[in-house]
C-alpha positions in Angstrom: 18.7 6.2 -46.6 16.9 7.9 -49.5 14.1 10.3 -48.5 10.9 9.3 -50.1 9.5 12.9 -49.7 11.2 16.1 -48.7 8.6 18.5 -47.4 11.0 21.4 -46.8 9.3 22.4 -43.5 12.2 22.3 -41.1 11.8 24.9 -38.3 8.5 26.2 -39.7 9.6 28.2 -42.8 6.0 29.2 -43.6 3.1 30.4 -41.6 0.6 27.9 -43.1 0.7 25.1 -45.6 -0.3 25.7 -49.2 -3.2 23.5 -50.5 -0.6 21.6 -52.5 1.6 20.9 -49.4 -1.4 19.8 -47.4 -2.5 17.5 -50.1 1.0 16.1 -50.4 1.1 15.3 -46.6 -2.3 13.6 -46.9 -0.9 11.4 -49.7 2.2 10.6 -47.7 0.0 9.7 -44.7 -2.0 7.3 -46.9 1.1 5.4 -47.9 2.3 5.3 -44.2 -1.0 4.0 -43.1 -0.8 1.1 -45.5 2.8 0.3 -44.3 1.7 0.5 -40.6 -1.3 -1.9 -41.1 0.9 -4.3 -43.1 3.6 -4.4 -40.4 1.1 -5.6 -37.8 -0.6 -8.0 -40.3 2.7 -9.7 -41.2 3.8 -9.9 -37.6 0.2 -10.9 -36.5 0.5 -8.6 -33.6 0.9 -4.9 -32.7 -1.2 -1.8 -32.4 -2.5 -0.6 -35.8 -5.4 1.7 -34.9 -3.4 4.0 -32.6 -0.7 4.2 -35.3 -3.2 5.4 -37.8 -4.6 7.9 -35.4 -1.2 9.5 -34.7 0.1 9.4 -38.3 -0.2 13.1 -39.1 1.4 14.0 -35.8 4.4 11.7 -36.6 4.8 13.0 -40.1 4.6 16.7 -39.3 6.8 16.5 -36.2 9.6 14.8 -38.1 9.0 17.3 -40.9 9.4 20.4 -38.8 12.0 19.2 -36.3 15.7 19.8 -36.9 16.2 16.1 -36.8 17.6 14.2 -39.8 19.2 10.9 -40.7 22.5 12.9 -40.9 22.3 14.6 -37.5 20.3 12.2 -35.4 23.2 11.2 -33.2 24.7 14.6 -32.7 23.7 17.0 -29.9 23.0 20.4 -31.6 19.6 19.5 -33.0 16.0 18.9 -32.0 14.8 15.8 -30.0 11.7 13.8 -30.5 10.2 11.6 -27.7 7.3 9.3 -28.6 5.6 8.5 -25.3 3.0 6.1 -26.6 5.7 3.7 -27.9 3.1 1.0 -28.8 2.3 3.0 -31.9 5.7 2.0 -33.3 4.2 0.9 -36.7 3.2 4.5 -37.3 6.5 5.9 -36.1 8.5 3.5 -38.3 6.3 4.4 -41.3 6.9 8.1 -40.7 10.6 7.6 -40.2 10.7 5.7 -43.5 8.9 8.6 -45.2 11.6 10.9 -43.9 14.5 8.7 -44.9 15.7 7.3 -41.6 14.9 3.7 -42.4 13.5 1.6 -45.3 9.8 0.9 -45.3 10.1 -2.5 -46.9 12.5 -3.6 -44.0 10.2 -2.3 -41.3 7.1 -4.1 -42.9 9.0 -7.3 -43.3 10.7 -7.5 -39.9 8.4 -5.8 -37.5 8.3 -7.6 -34.1 10.7 -10.3 -35.4 13.3 -11.6 -32.9 16.6 -10.0 -33.7 15.1 -7.2 -35.7 15.6 -3.5 -34.7 11.9 -2.9 -35.4 10.6 -3.8 -31.9 7.0 -3.8 -30.8 7.7 -0.6 -28.8 10.0 2.1 -30.0 13.7 1.8 -29.0 16.7 4.0 -29.4 18.6 1.6 -31.7 16.4 2.9 -34.6 17.6 6.2 -36.0 15.2 9.1 -35.2 14.1 7.5 -31.9 15.6 9.4 -29.0 14.0 7.5 -26.1 12.8 3.9 -25.8 9.3 3.9 -24.4 6.5 1.5 -23.8 5.8 2.1 -20.1 3.1 4.8 -20.6 3.4 8.0 -18.7 7.2 8.5 -18.8 7.6 10.3 -22.2 6.9 13.8 -20.9 9.5 13.4 -18.2 12.0 12.3 -20.8 11.2 15.4 -22.8 11.7 17.6 -19.8 15.1 16.0 -19.3 16.2 16.6 -22.9 14.9 20.2 -22.7 17.0 20.9 -19.6 20.0 19.4 -21.2 19.6 21.6 -24.3 19.4 24.7 -22.1 22.4 23.7 -20.0 24.5 23.3 -23.1 23.1 26.6 -24.4 21.8 24.8 -27.5 18.8 26.1 -29.5 17.4 22.6 -29.8 13.7 22.1 -29.2 12.0 19.0 -27.8 8.8 17.5 -29.2 6.9 14.9 -27.1 4.1 12.9 -28.7 1.6 11.3 -26.3 -1.6 9.4 -26.1 -4.7 10.5 -24.3 -5.2 7.3 -22.3 -1.9 7.8 -20.4 -2.8 11.3 -19.4 -4.2 10.2 -16.0 -0.8 8.8 -14.8 0.6 10.8 -11.9 4.1 11.0 -13.4 2.8 13.2 -16.2 1.4 15.7 -13.7 4.8 15.7 -12.0 6.5 16.4 -15.3 4.0 19.2 -16.3 4.8 21.1 -13.1 8.6 20.6 -13.6 8.4 22.0 -17.1 6.5 25.2 -15.9 8.8 25.7 -12.9 11.9 25.5 -15.2 10.2 27.8 -17.8 11.0 25.3 -20.6 10.1 27.4 -23.7 11.8 24.8 -25.9 9.3 22.0 -25.0 6.3 21.2 -27.2 3.8 18.4 -26.8 1.2 16.8 -29.1 -1.5 14.6 -27.6 -3.4 12.1 -29.8 -6.9 12.9 -28.5 -8.9 10.1 -30.0 -10.8 9.2 -26.8 -10.1 5.4 -27.2 -7.9 3.1 -25.0 -7.7 -0.6 -24.7 -10.7 -1.0 -22.4 -13.0 1.5 -24.1 -13.5 5.2 -24.2 -11.2 7.2 -21.9 -14.2 9.0 -20.3 -15.6 5.6 -19.2 -12.3 4.1 -18.1 -11.0 7.0 -16.0 -12.7 10.4 -16.5 -10.4 13.5 -16.3 -10.6 17.1 -17.5 -7.4 16.7 -19.5 -7.0 20.1 -21.1 -8.0 21.8 -17.8 -5.3 19.8 -16.0 -2.6 21.1 -18.4 -4.0 24.7 -18.1 -4.1 24.5 -14.3 -0.4 23.6 -14.3 0.5 26.7 -16.4 0.8 25.2 -19.9 -0.3 27.0 -23.0 -3.0 24.7 -24.4 -4.2 24.6 -28.0 -6.6 22.3 -29.8 -7.0 21.3 -33.5 -8.1 18.6 -35.9 -4.9 16.6 -35.7 -5.6 14.7 -39.0 -6.0 17.9 -41.0 -2.4 18.7 -42.0 -3.2 22.4 -42.5 -4.8 22.8 -39.1 -2.2 20.7 -37.3 0.6 22.7 -38.8 -1.0 26.0 -37.9 -1.5 24.9 -34.3 2.2 23.8 -34.2 3.3 27.2 -35.6 1.1 28.9 -33.0 2.6 26.9 -30.2 6.2 27.5 -31.5 5.6 31.3 -31.7 4.1 31.5 -28.2 7.0 29.5 -26.8 6.7 26.4 -24.6 5.9 24.7 -22.6 2.9 24.3 -24.9 0.6 21.4 -25.7 -1.6 20.8 -28.7 -4.6 18.4 -28.2 -5.1 16.8 -31.6 -8.7 15.7 -32.2 -8.0 12.4 -34.0 -10.0 9.4 -34.9 -8.7 6.0 -33.8 -8.0 3.8 -36.8 -8.3 6.7 -39.3 -8.4 5.6 -42.9 -9.7 2.0 -42.3 -13.4 2.1 -41.8 -13.8 -1.0 -39.7 -11.0 0.1 -37.3 -12.3 3.7 -36.8 -13.4 4.4 -33.3 -13.2 0.7 -32.4 -11.3 -0.2 -29.2 -10.7 -3.8 -30.3 -8.1 -2.6 -32.9 -6.0 -0.8 -30.3 -3.9 -4.0 -30.1 -5.4 -6.3 -32.8 -3.8 -6.9 -36.3 -6.1 -7.2 -39.3 -5.9 -10.6 -41.0 -7.3 -12.3 -44.1 -10.3 -10.5 -45.6 -10.0 -7.7 -43.1 -6.5 -6.9 -44.3 -7.6 -7.1 -47.9 -10.4 -4.6 -47.1 -8.0 -2.3 -45.4 -5.7 -2.2 -48.3 -8.6 -1.6 -50.7 -9.7 1.4 -48.7 -6.2 2.8 -48.5 -5.6 2.2 -52.3 -3.0 -0.5 -52.0 -2.7 -4.1 -53.1 -2.9 -6.8 -50.4 0.2 -8.3 -52.1 2.1 -5.8 -49.9 1.8 -8.3 -47.0 2.6 -11.3 -49.2 5.8 -9.6 -50.4 6.7 -8.6 -46.8 6.1 -12.1 -45.6 8.6 -13.4 -48.2 11.2 -10.9 -47.1 10.6 -11.8 -43.5 12.1 -15.2 -44.2 15.3 -13.6 -45.4 18.3 -12.3 -43.4 17.3 -9.7 -40.9 18.8 -6.4 -41.8 21.2 -4.5 -39.5 20.9 -0.8 -39.2 24.0 1.2 -39.9 26.3 1.9 -37.0 25.9 5.4 -35.7 28.9 7.3 -34.2 28.8 8.2 -30.6 28.0 11.7 -29.6 30.6 14.0 -28.2 32.6 12.7 -25.2 32.2 14.1 -21.7 34.6 16.9 -20.8 34.7 17.3 -17.0 37.5 17.7 -14.5 37.1 15.8 -11.2 39.9 17.4 -9.2 42.2 15.9 -6.6 40.9 13.6 -3.9 40.5 14.7 -0.3 42.4 12.8 2.4 40.5 12.1 5.7 42.9 11.3 8.5 42.7 8.5 10.9 41.4 10.8 13.6 38.4 11.9 11.5 34.9 10.5 11.9 32.5 11.6 9.2 29.6 10.1 7.3 30.0 8.9 3.8 27.2 11.1 2.5 29.1 14.2 3.7 32.3 13.0 2.0 30.2 12.5 -1.2 28.8 16.1 -0.8 32.2 17.6 -0.4 33.6 15.8 -3.5 30.5 16.8 -5.5 30.9 20.5 -4.5 34.6 20.4 -5.4 33.8 19.0 -8.8 31.2 21.6 -9.3 33.5 24.5 -8.4 36.1 23.3 -10.8 33.8 23.1 -13.8 31.0 25.6 -13.2 31.1 28.5 -15.7 34.2 27.1 -17.5 34.1 27.2 -21.3 34.1 23.8 -23.0 33.1 21.8 -19.9 30.2 19.4 -19.9 27.4 20.6 -17.7 26.8 18.6 -14.5 23.1 18.8 -13.5 22.3 17.8 -10.0 18.7 16.8 -9.2 17.1 17.0 -5.8 13.7 16.0 -4.4 13.5 18.3 -1.3 16.3 16.6 0.5 19.4 18.6 -0.3 20.5 19.1 3.3 20.1 15.4 4.0 21.8 14.0 0.9 24.5 16.7 1.1 24.0 18.4 -2.3 23.3 21.8 -0.6 27.0 22.9 -1.0 26.8 22.2 -4.8 23.5 24.1 -5.0 25.1 27.1 -3.4 28.1 27.2 -5.6 26.5 26.0 -8.9 23.0 27.4 -8.8 22.2 27.0 -12.5 23.3 23.4 -12.5 21.1 22.5 -9.4 17.6 21.4 -10.2 15.1 21.3 -7.3 12.3 18.9 -8.5 10.2 18.8 -5.3 8.8 15.6 -3.9 8.3 14.1 -7.3 10.6 11.1 -7.5 9.0 9.2 -10.4 9.4 12.0 -12.9 12.8 13.0 -11.5 14.2 9.5 -12.1 13.2 9.8 -15.8 14.1 13.4 -16.2 17.6 12.9 -14.8 18.1 9.8 -17.0 17.0 11.4 -20.2 19.0 14.6 -19.5 22.1 12.5 -19.4 21.4 11.4 -23.0 21.2 15.1 -24.1 24.9 15.8 -23.7 25.3 16.5 -20.0 26.2 14.5 -16.9 23.2 13.9 -14.6 23.4 13.2 -10.9 20.4 12.5 -8.7 20.8 12.2 -4.9 18.0 10.8 -2.8 17.3 8.3 0.0 17.6 4.7 -1.1 13.9 3.9 -0.7 12.9 6.9 -2.8 15.7 6.9 -5.5 15.5 3.2 -6.3 12.8 1.2 -4.4 10.0 3.7 -5.3 11.1 4.3 -8.9 12.5 0.9 -9.9 10.5 0.9 -13.1 12.0 4.2 -14.1 15.6 3.1 -13.3 15.0 -0.1 -15.3 14.0 2.1 -18.3 17.1 4.2 -17.8 19.1 1.0 -18.0 17.3 0.0 -21.2 18.0 3.5 -22.7 21.7 3.3 -21.7 21.6 6.6 -19.9 24.6 8.3 -18.1 23.0 8.8 -14.7 24.9 9.0 -11.4 22.5 7.9 -8.7 23.7 8.8 -5.2 21.6 6.9 -2.6 22.0 7.8 1.0 20.3 6.2 4.1 20.7 2.7 2.7 20.7 -0.5 4.8 19.9 -0.3 8.5 21.9 2.9 8.9 18.8 5.0 9.0 17.8 3.2 12.1 15.5 5.8 13.8 13.3 6.2 10.7 12.3 2.5 10.9 11.5 -0.1 8.4 9.7 2.1 5.9 13.0 4.0 5.3 15.5 1.2 5.6 16.6 0.4 2.1 17.7 -3.3 2.4 17.2 -4.4 -1.2 19.1 -2.1 -3.4 21.8 -4.6 -4.4 19.1 -7.1 -5.4 17.2 -4.6 -7.4 20.3 -3.5 -9.4 21.4 -7.1 -9.8 18.2 -7.5 -11.9 19.5 -5.0 -14.5 22.3 -5.5 -17.0 24.0 -2.1 -17.2 24.0 -0.5 -13.8 27.2 -0.4 -11.8 27.0 -0.2 -8.0 29.5 1.1 -5.5 29.1 0.8 -1.7 32.1 2.5 -0.2 33.5 1.6 3.2 34.6 4.9 4.5 34.9 8.7 3.7 38.1 8.3 1.8 36.8 5.6 -0.5 33.6 7.6 -0.9 35.5 10.7 -2.1 37.4 8.8 -4.7 34.4 6.7 -5.8 32.3 9.9 -6.3 34.9 11.5 -8.6 35.3 8.2 -10.5 31.5 7.9 -11.0 31.1 11.4 -12.3 33.7 10.8 -15.1 32.7 7.2 -15.9 30.3 6.6 -18.8 27.1 4.8 -18.0 24.7 4.4 -15.0 26.5 4.3 -11.7 24.8 4.0 -8.3 26.7 5.2 -5.2 25.1 3.8 -2.0 25.8 5.2 1.4 24.5 5.2 4.9 23.8 8.1 7.3 25.9 7.6 10.3 29.4 9.0 10.9 32.0 6.3 10.3 35.6 5.8 11.4 38.3 6.1 8.7 39.6 2.6 8.0 43.3 2.2 8.6 45.9 -0.5 8.1 47.6 -2.2 11.0 50.1 0.8 11.2 47.3 3.3 11.6 47.6 4.7 8.0 44.3 5.3 6.1 43.7 2.4 3.8 41.9 4.5 1.1 43.9 7.7 1.4 47.1 8.9 -0.2 47.8 7.1 -3.5 44.8 4.8 -3.3 42.8 4.9 -6.6 39.3 3.5 -6.8 39.0 0.6 -9.3 35.6 -0.7 -10.1 35.1 -4.4 -9.3 38.3 -4.7 -7.2 37.8 -6.1 -3.6 39.8 -4.4 -0.8 42.0 -6.4 1.6 41.5 -4.8 5.0 43.6 -7.3 6.9 45.6 -10.3 5.8 44.9 -13.7 7.3 44.6 -17.4 6.7 42.0 -18.8 9.2 39.0 -18.4 7.0 37.7 -15.1 5.5 35.2 -12.4 6.5 33.8 -10.3 3.6 31.9 -7.1 4.4 30.1 -4.4 2.4 29.8 -0.7 2.9 29.2 0.6 6.4 29.5 -2.9 7.9 33.3 -2.8 7.2 34.2 -1.2 10.5 32.0 -3.7 12.4 33.7 -6.5 10.6 37.1 -5.0 11.5 36.0 -4.9 15.1 35.0 -8.5 14.9 38.4 -9.3 13.3 40.2 -7.7 16.2 38.2 -9.8 18.7 39.1 -12.9 16.8 42.8 -12.0 16.7 42.8 -11.7 20.5 41.5 -15.3 20.5 44.3 -16.5 18.3 42.2 -16.6 15.1 43.4 -14.5 12.2 40.9 -14.4 9.3 41.4 -12.8 5.9 39.3 -9.6 6.1 38.0 -8.3 2.8 35.7 -5.4 1.8 33.6 -5.6 -1.4 32.5 -2.2 -2.6 31.2 -3.5 -5.9 28.8 -6.4 -5.1 27.6 -6.8 -8.6 31.1 -7.9 -9.7 33.4 -10.6 -8.5 37.1 -10.0 -8.1 38.2 -13.4 -9.1 41.8 -13.2 -7.9 40.8 -12.0 -4.4 37.9 -14.4 -4.2 40.2 -17.4 -5.0 42.4 -16.2 -2.2 39.4 -16.2 0.1 38.4 -19.7 -1.1 41.8 -21.0 -0.3 41.3 -20.1 3.4 38.6 -22.8 3.6 35.7 -20.8 5.0 33.8 -17.6 4.0 31.5 -15.5 6.1 29.7 -12.5 4.4 28.4 -9.6 6.5 26.0 -7.0 5.2 23.0 -4.8 6.4 21.1 -5.9 3.3 18.5 -8.6 2.7 20.6 -11.7 3.1 19.0 -13.5 0.1 19.7 -10.8 -2.5 22.8 -8.9 -1.6 26.5 -9.5 -1.3 26.2 -13.0 0.2 23.8 -14.3 -2.4 26.1 -13.1 -5.2 29.2 -14.8 -3.7 27.1 -18.0 -3.0 26.1 -18.2 -6.6 29.7 -17.8 -7.8 30.8 -20.5 -5.4 28.0 -22.9 -6.6 28.7 -22.2 -10.3 32.4 -22.8 -9.7 31.8 -26.0 -7.8 34.0 -24.7 -4.9 34.3 -26.7 -1.8 34.3 -24.2 1.0 32.4 -23.6 4.2 30.0 -20.6 3.7 27.6 -18.5 5.7 25.8 -15.3 4.8 24.9 -12.8 7.6 22.4 -10.1 6.7 19.0 -8.6 7.2 16.4 -11.4 7.8 13.4 -9.2 8.7 12.2 -5.6 8.5 14.2 -3.6 11.0 13.2 -1.7 14.2 13.2 2.0 14.9 16.1 3.0 17.0 19.7 4.0 16.9 21.8 2.5 14.1 23.9 0.5 16.5 20.9 -0.8 18.4 19.0 -1.8 15.2 22.1 -3.6 13.8 22.6 -5.4 17.1 18.9 -6.5 17.2 19.4 -7.9 13.7 22.3 -10.0 15.0 24.9 -8.1 13.1 27.1 -6.5 15.8 30.8 -7.1 16.0 30.2 -9.7 18.7 27.7 -11.5 16.6 30.0 -11.6 13.6 32.8 -13.0 15.7 30.6 -15.7 17.2 29.2 -16.6 13.8 32.7 -16.9 12.4 33.9 -19.2 15.2 30.9 -21.4 14.6 31.6 -21.5 10.9 35.2 -22.5 11.1 34.7 -25.0 13.9 31.8 -26.7 12.2 
């Protein structure tokens, strides 16, 4: 793209702007305001007033940041996160001014189905590093990028642009504390302090001492007229010289440049139409034909943004798998922890290796990341009991050129932060999420801690992969596979010690030459008298049920599905051929393994007897075996249910 203006301000080459430079930025802002208002008018929706309020923030941030159309998909550069993503018209206008996109395309195709210029900023647009819209998550994303830059020993800085209305969200407080604890001197924040949000003035909607909150958490706090280019630039220089984490509160006016929008909450999310648009263009010094011309272009073919090359590939060694013998009884989370520690030892401190950052929320001993922490201290990040921010931090860090792994209990790492994990999916992060204590296997902690819905939650996404290993050997191999596999991968494990699964000759099924393959179902025992399909820690109970059935002269096909979001068609067809299928899981029976297979059977028009055994109510507090038994999922229950199924 051709740069409309080149301000020559990268990395703050001067202490202060000359009068000519300041005047030039003001002139550029006038053009950008006209483009932003036109976008919302042509689309008849959007957020014009906030875009006008933040315009100088956008223009100067992209002017000083080492972020260009040429380097925006490389790693050794600065990063920009716009937390108040609804101000996308202002962001697109600023990006056009800096040559990332064409302003006529953004004006014509804003909020048009199939267009890259969405109503909230998304990563498919060059210059956008994090897709936002859910307010309160941008600072966490900035912390993640800043940690990634430091881990890679990059000089890159991170700029986070925020609104004032979102400042009361708890996740922002979590992120502030994280940034100070980690001494992120490469992190800088600008807040659009215009005192207006959708419902009125921020002091009336939810009063808070915003600047004092940042100061109390240890941030360097500055304030300036954010719509005076000279003052804003000097404040940014001052923050840069002091080193982060630093925040600048920009005293702005909502709707700046259009008189009837200024300081009016209604125009937070209301486009100007008809005479109002004409008046806005008159005040900004542009012809209202701008919208007419954009409307004509809107009917033409939607432009495609140029393909941008992927950033550098991950370079990490995952070592050799550990074999757990048939005599061993160990919990899957410990097998995961040992594999993670092994991978850490191999790569930590080695030149050219991709950093592996492991995030913890005060549970290292329980989720078994303590060994990694001891051996790789600089790669271990203790975030405290702050799960919402940690989910976003870990996701964003993985987009900054490192591998991220966050280990937590299932109810905290997914249930509690589903919105954040959904946004990680949208942003196509490279997060490895290790969930322990899933299902009923955290029996004594009771129903509040029994994560019985993780399959269903991840089934709602489009990019997440899910692995629920059956025993320690499969866990070890799945862990190493996940670390090296691109994309979001969730590894779900229980708490209890499990037997090593073996074949009928007593040889470990998932040891030796076994290699984990995503989506492939595991044949535990061959058979023909119907099929039992289990998931995760229920595999050994299903095997115990199989053994009871064999003694009764019934030999089912026994399968284990470690990847419940995928169907292994070849193996499933084999199961269908047996005439009956029973699924067994310690997960909500309507949303887990059974429901996925039932949908597949229905879609395929398969004629087969089918039953799904699973969790049908919140569980009790007691030992894992007792809780499973009270839920009707013991080996005896499975055997009885299978007999009932095949005998009709």
